[in-house]
PLY file of the C-alpha trace (Angstrom):
ply
format ascii 1.0
element vertex 89
property float x
property float y
property float z
element edge 88
property int vertex1
property int vertex2
end_header
9.25 9.60 29.33
10.81 8.29 26.11
8.78 6.96 23.13
10.82 3.86 21.79
9.49 2.96 18.37
9.78 -0.83 17.38
10.11 -1.44 13.69
10.40 -4.77 11.60
12.51 -5.10 8.51
12.59 -7.93 6.01
15.98 -7.91 4.44
16.80 -9.97 1.14
20.29 -10.65 0.36
22.68 -13.27 -0.96
23.31 -15.95 1.17
26.80 -15.28 2.21
28.57 -16.02 5.56
29.49 -12.33 6.02
26.11 -10.89 5.34
24.59 -11.26 8.77
27.71 -9.56 10.57
27.65 -6.71 8.16
23.65 -6.22 9.07
24.23 -6.46 12.84
27.04 -4.00 12.68
25.01 -1.36 11.02
22.06 -1.92 13.44
24.67 -1.34 16.13
26.19 1.62 14.64
23.22 3.30 13.68
22.10 3.25 17.41
18.99 0.53 17.34
18.57 -2.41 19.81
17.89 -5.63 18.31
14.51 -7.17 19.77
14.39 -10.28 17.69
15.95 -11.46 14.79
15.08 -14.76 12.39
17.05 -15.73 9.13
16.11 -18.44 6.56
17.04 -19.31 2.83
14.66 -19.45 0.18
14.71 -20.47 -3.75
13.47 -17.23 -5.33
13.72 -16.95 -9.33
16.20 -19.78 -10.06
18.59 -18.69 -7.23
19.05 -18.94 -3.40
17.96 -15.69 -1.52
18.64 -15.16 2.34
15.69 -13.65 4.03
16.59 -11.91 7.23
13.85 -10.55 9.45
14.90 -8.16 12.34
12.80 -6.27 15.03
14.74 -3.21 16.41
13.85 -0.63 18.79
15.05 3.25 19.05
14.02 6.56 19.08
15.65 7.35 15.92
13.97 7.28 12.54
13.90 4.10 11.06
14.78 5.66 7.65
18.32 6.02 8.89
18.83 2.38 9.19
16.62 1.53 6.46
18.93 3.64 4.03
22.14 2.14 5.31
21.18 -1.55 5.05
20.02 -0.80 1.36
23.73 0.32 0.93
25.14 -2.77 1.71
26.83 -4.93 -1.12
24.92 -8.08 -0.60
21.47 -6.63 0.14
19.11 -6.66 -2.72
15.97 -5.21 -0.92
14.52 -4.08 2.57
11.06 -3.93 3.33
10.02 -2.01 6.22
6.75 -2.72 8.29
4.42 -0.40 10.35
6.20 0.64 13.45
4.87 -0.16 16.61
5.23 2.54 19.56
6.28 1.62 22.98
6.31 4.05 25.81
8.94 3.75 28.59
9.63 5.59 32.08
0 1
1 2
2 3
3 4
4 5
5 6
6 7
7 8
8 9
9 10
10 11
11 12
12 13
13 14
14 15
15 16
16 17
17 18
18 19
19 20
20 21
21 22
22 23
23 24
24 25
25 26
26 27
27 28
28 29
29 30
30 31
31 32
32 33
33 34
34 35
35 36
36 37
37 38
38 39
39 40
40 41
41 42
42 43
43 44
44 45
45 46
46 47
47 48
48 49
49 50
50 51
51 52
52 53
53 54
54 55
55 56
56 57
57 58
58 59
59 60
60 61
61 62
62 63
63 64
64 65
65 66
66 67
67 68
68 69
69 70
70 71
71 72
72 73
73 74
74 75
75 76
76 77
77 78
78 79
79 80
80 81
81 82
82 83
83 84
84 85
85 86
86 87
87 88
């Protein structure tokens, strides 16, 4: 049995067309499966901010994905929520 962990990340980024493509590419290259995705634009501190919420699943540690997303040029912050374990046969 493999224990897959689900993780939810809140990504704060600049509202640019290429941001979503970059985020999804990093998720895929780091070996995480995308379970859910939402995106909204918010006004924060007199500027527009894009907030992307992704739920991913993998046996890999979330720190790998978190650190890579933080390195993206247009990403200002990534917050990780508690993991939810899921056991599959």
